[in-house]
Each structure stands twice: as C-alpha cells, then as structure tokens.
N, C-alpha and C positions, 0 to 999 in steps of 0.2 A: 516471456518467449515460452511458447507450448513445444515439448520436444516429445515426439511419440514415433512409434514405428522405427525402432533403431535398426542399424545395420552393424553386425560384428563380424568383422573379416579377419580371418586367423591364417597367417603365413606359417607353414609348418616345417617347411625346409628352405635351404639355400642350394641344395644339391640339385644339379638340372641334369647333364648329360646330353641335352638336345643341341644346344649351342646356336640359338638364332642370333643373327648379327645385330639386330636392333636393339638387344634386350637392354632394359633399364637397369637390371640387377646384374650385370656381366661382373662388376667387381666384388660382389658378394659372394658368387657361386663357389660351392664346395668348401664351405666354411662351417655351417652348423645346422643342425636339425633342431626342431623345438622339442624339449623334453618336458614331462610334466612332472614337476616336484609336488609334494603334498600341498603347499601354498598355491601353486598354479592350479592344481585340481580344485581346490577351494574358490579361488576367483573365477576361473571359467565356468563353474557350476553356477555361481552366482549371476555371472553375466549371460550365460545361455539360457538360463531359465526365468530371468527377468520377463514379466509380462508384456513390456513394452517393446521387446525385439521381435522384429518382423522376419528376420532371416539371418542365419548364420553361414557365412560363405567361407569355404575352407579351400585355400590355394598354396602358392608358395612363391618365394623369390627363387624359383626354381621348379622342379616337377613334384607335385605332393604325392605321387604314387611313391616316391622315394622314402617316405615316411609315413607309409599307410597305415601302420599300426598304431600312431598316434591318433591318427583320423578315427580309428574304431574306438579308442579311449575317449576321445571327446564325444563321439555319438553317445557312447554310454552314459555320459553326464546327463543327459536329457532326462527331465521328468514327464516328458510326454507333451505332444501336440506342438512341436517345433517344427520349423521349415528349414531343413539344411541344404546346402549346395556345395557340389564338389567340382571344381574347375581344373581340367586336367587335358594334357594332350592325348591321353590314352595309348601311350606308345608301347606298352608291353604286348608280346604275343597274345592273340585273343583269349585263349583259354586261361591264361594267368589273370588277364583284365577281367574276364567274367567271373573267376572266382574271387577277385576283390570286390566286384559289385554284388555278387551274391552274399557276401559277408556284411557289406554295407546295408543290404537290404534286410538281412536278417536282425540286424541291430535296430534299424528304425522301426520295423514291424513289430518287434519285441516291445519297443516303447511308445509306439502310437504316434510315430513322427513321419515325415515325408522327406525325401532327398531328390533333388534334381542333379542330374549329371550333366555339366556343360563341357561339350568337347571343343577344343580350339580347332578351327577349320578355316585357316587363313593361308596366305602365300607365304608367310613368314615361319609358321610351323610345319606345315605338311610336307615341304621338300625334305625336311630333317627327319622324317619319321620312317623307320625300318617297316614297321607294321602299321599299316593305315586301318584305324579301328571303325570307321563311320558306316560303312555299308553293313558290316556284320552287327554292330550296335543297333542299326535301324531294324535289322532282321530279328534281333533278340527282343527288342522292345514291342515291336509289332506282334511277335508271337506270345507276348505276355510273360516273358521268362522271370520277371520281377514283379513283386506285389506292391511296394511302397516307393519305387523309384520312377522318376519320369527323367526323358531325354531332351535336351537342346543343345544347340551349336552356338558358338560365338567367333567373332572375328575380331582381331585386334586393331582392324583398319577399315575404312569404308569402301575397300575394292570388293563390291558386291558381285561383280561379274565372276570372279574367280571363285568365290564361295559358292554361288549358285551353280555353276558348271561342275564344280567338285562334288558337290553332295548329289546332284543328279546322276553323275557318272557313277558314284559309290552305290547308290540305290540300284542302278541299272545293272552293275556288275554282280548283284545278288539275285536279280530277276524281277525287280519291281520298276514300275513306271513312276516317275516322280516329275513335279512341276513346283515351281516357286512363284509364291504370291506376295507381293510388297504391302505392308500395313503400316508403313511409316518411313520417315527418313533414317531410322536406326534400325528397323525391324522388318525381317521377312518371316513368312511361313513356308516351309517345304512340306508338300503335301505328298504323301507316299501311299497311294491306293487307299485312300480313306483314313489315314493316319496323319495327324498334323504335328510338325516339330517345329518349334520357334528357332529362328536365328536373330541373334542380336549383334549389333555392330558398334564397335568403339573406336575412338580416335586415340590410341594409345601409343603409336609409333612416333617417337619424336623424329621429324621428317628430315633434318639436317640438309634441307634442300632436294633430297632425292626423290620425294615422292609428292610432285607437284599437283597430282590429280586428288590428293587427300583434301578434305575439307579445312578451312582455317579454323582458328579457335572461335572465331564469332559465328561461323557457320554451324560450327558443333553445339555450341550454346543455343542458337537459335533451334537446332533440331531437338535438344533436350528440353527446351522451353515448350515447343509445340506438342511434345509427347506428354509432359506432366501438366500444362496448362497454366504454368506459373513462372515467375522470374527465376533464373538459375541462382542458386547461393551454394555455398559449401554446405556439407551435411548429407544425411540419407534423404534424398528428394522423393516425396510422394505426393500424391494427388490430393491427400489429406494432409494432416500436420506433418511438417519435417521431422526427422529424428536426427540423433547422433550417428556419426559415420566413424565407428572405432576400429582401428588396426592393431593386431598383435602381431609382433616380428618373431622370428625365430628364435632370438635370445630372450624374449619375454617382454620386451620394451612395449609401452602401450602409447599410442598415438591417436589424434583426430586425423583422418586422411585429408592430405592437403595441407596439414599443418603439422608436418613431421619434424620441424625445427623446434617445437616445443614437447619435449618428453613428459608424458603424464605419470608415469611409473613403471614397475616392473611386476608381473604376474607372480615371480619367484619371491619379491622382496616386499611388496606393499600390498596393503588392502585396495581392490580395484572394484568400483562399482559405477553404475551409471550415474547415480546420485552425485558422488565425488567428482566425476568427469564433468558433469553439468554444471557443478559449483565453479569449476575452474573456467570452463567455456564462459559463463555468465559474468565471471569477475574481471575477465580481460576485454578491454575495450575494442581490441582488433579483432579477436576471435569471436566476438559475439557480433560485429559488424558483419564479418564474412559469412555468419551463419544467417543474420536477420536481413541484411540489404541486398539488392540485386547486384550480383558480380560485376556486371559491365559498368555499374555506377561506382562501386565502392572501391574498386581496385585502383583507381587514380587518386585515391584520397591518402595512399600510403607512399612515402619517399618521393623519390625525383620522377616526375611525370615523363621525362624523356627517356630515362632508363627503362622504365616499365613499358613504354611504347616500343622501344627497339626490342625488348625480350618478347613481346607479342609477335613480332615479325618473325621469330626464330622458332616459335611453338605452335601447337594446334590443339592444345588441350589446356584447360584452366589448372589441372594439378600440375602439368609441367610448369606451367607460368609461375605457379607458387614456389616451385623449386628453384626457378632462375631468379625470383626477386627476395629471397629470404634475407640476403645482405641489406635490402632496403627496409625490411621490417622486423627483423630480428630483435632488436632492443624494445619495441613495443610489445612483442609476443612474449618476451621474457618476463614482464611486469607481473 
C-alpha cells in the first residue's frame, strides 16, 4: 500500500466557552490543554517535518484560541515549506484576533511556511459568538494585512443557504458586494469584489433526528467520491495516493482518525513516527482493509450486518459510524 500526502491533525485544547448544542466533545470540555514536553517537541518536530506531510491542521476539542501559545510553539517547530491550517471560531474581539493572526503570520513567514485560517461559518457556531469576525477578516485579507496567511470558511453541516447568506451579509456590513458560486457538492467560493474565499462543507453534526435536511451518510460519501474521483476509504484522501490521517489529542494520545479505539502511543511517552504508525496499520487486517478497500463495501464485513445497518440509520458521517460500531470490531482492531 502506497501512503503519501499525510494529514497531521493536532487538537490543542478541550477548553471551549462557546457551547454549541451539537458538540461531539461536550463531555471533554474544560479538562485539559495540550502541553509540550521535551519528548512531545521531538515527536511533533519529526511528524511536522516529514516530507510526506501535506498539511498540519490545528484545532481542538474546544476552541484553539484558548491555547494559542502552544500553536505558536508548534509553528516554530517547522523547518520550512510546510502548509499549516488553523481552524477556529474567531470568537475574540477583533483587535485581539488580529494580534494573534499577526503573530501566526510572523512565525510562518520567518520559516517560509503558509497557514490558512479556517473560520467556522455555520448556524451552530455563529449564534454563540459575541464578536462576529467574518466581515472584518474579509476586509483584512483583501487589504493584504498578512503576508503568508490565507482565509477560508467552513461549515460543519451542509446548510449552504445559511452560510451563503451570512457571509454575503458580513461582507456587505463592511461595504463590499459579494456573491457565492458553487463549485461542488461540498464546496463554494464567496467572491468579494475580485477576491475569492473558499467555503468547505462537512457532515459533522450527528443528526439525532433533528436535521432531516442533512445529507445521509451515503450521500456524503458520494459527494466526497465525486470530489476526489476515487472510492472513499479511511485515511487522508487525495486525488493522488492516499495518506495517513493522524490525530493527536490534548493529552498527547495518538490515533488514526476514524480508528480512535486503537491508541497508537502518546507523544509525551513514546517515539512516534509515520513509519511506526504505518507498520501498525499494515499489520492489522481490519485497519488495513479500512484504508485500502471502498468503505461502502468493507464496512459490512465486520461484525453483525444488522447492527451496522441500524447504526447507519442514526448517523450521517462515516467517522460517526465508526464510533457507533466499535463494539463490533474492537477485538479485531486490538490485534
């Protein structure tokens, strides 16, 4: 199995303060920040600077602005030519937010890196925010305030009408005309007087029967497959070879995304490298199948088909499904 273009996803906090009702991490909130021990720094430096990493995404099981200084430390570990991403609600008062973005920009420019700021722009986050950052951020990025930062928007649900209206209104409030153009089932572009900002849509809200307008899991997988031109599997999905999709939790535990039942180690205690993670993946039949074979085919080869079929009816995302059926596959994953 060829594995290239890895995604490294680092959750740097469990502190939130926003309180979205849907949140998958509610039980973890206000428990811990990621701290960088000397061993953690060595491991993160190795992972970040691996030549096969396509992107380092930093977010949280909460709001990553609440542990922004650790993000600065993570950025400083780069040896150059890295693509970072910072996923945030941007909830701070704008001058404080701008100050944080300036420091991010300073570090990535010094190291020869790039960082994309992804602002949450959906009906679950927006009503919770006291300070709405989107219009002012559009203005800052149009005016060239930052040298090595880009801006995009994200929605954790496919309610495109809310996000489109909201961003157009935010641009208008600053004095800009804006329009939104669809470029796929999960992607739009908001055009603001000659400047384009991407909007990505995810199916990350577990529906609980409340959101009937959301895509089903199969529709979501169809949309991903149309975008990538290949069958959906677990892993970092690319139009070229797929890669490892590695997640580091605020306590330092390391997992493959979608396979959180199998802990791979801890950055404070163990040596962590992509080569070691790859060895674990290739040595476990279940994990390997989920990375190699089309999800829609392989998922029914584990456990009780009826149990899995019922679980599919309650979720709209393959990663949620994996959480629901861990009891069916945990013994196989533990091998």
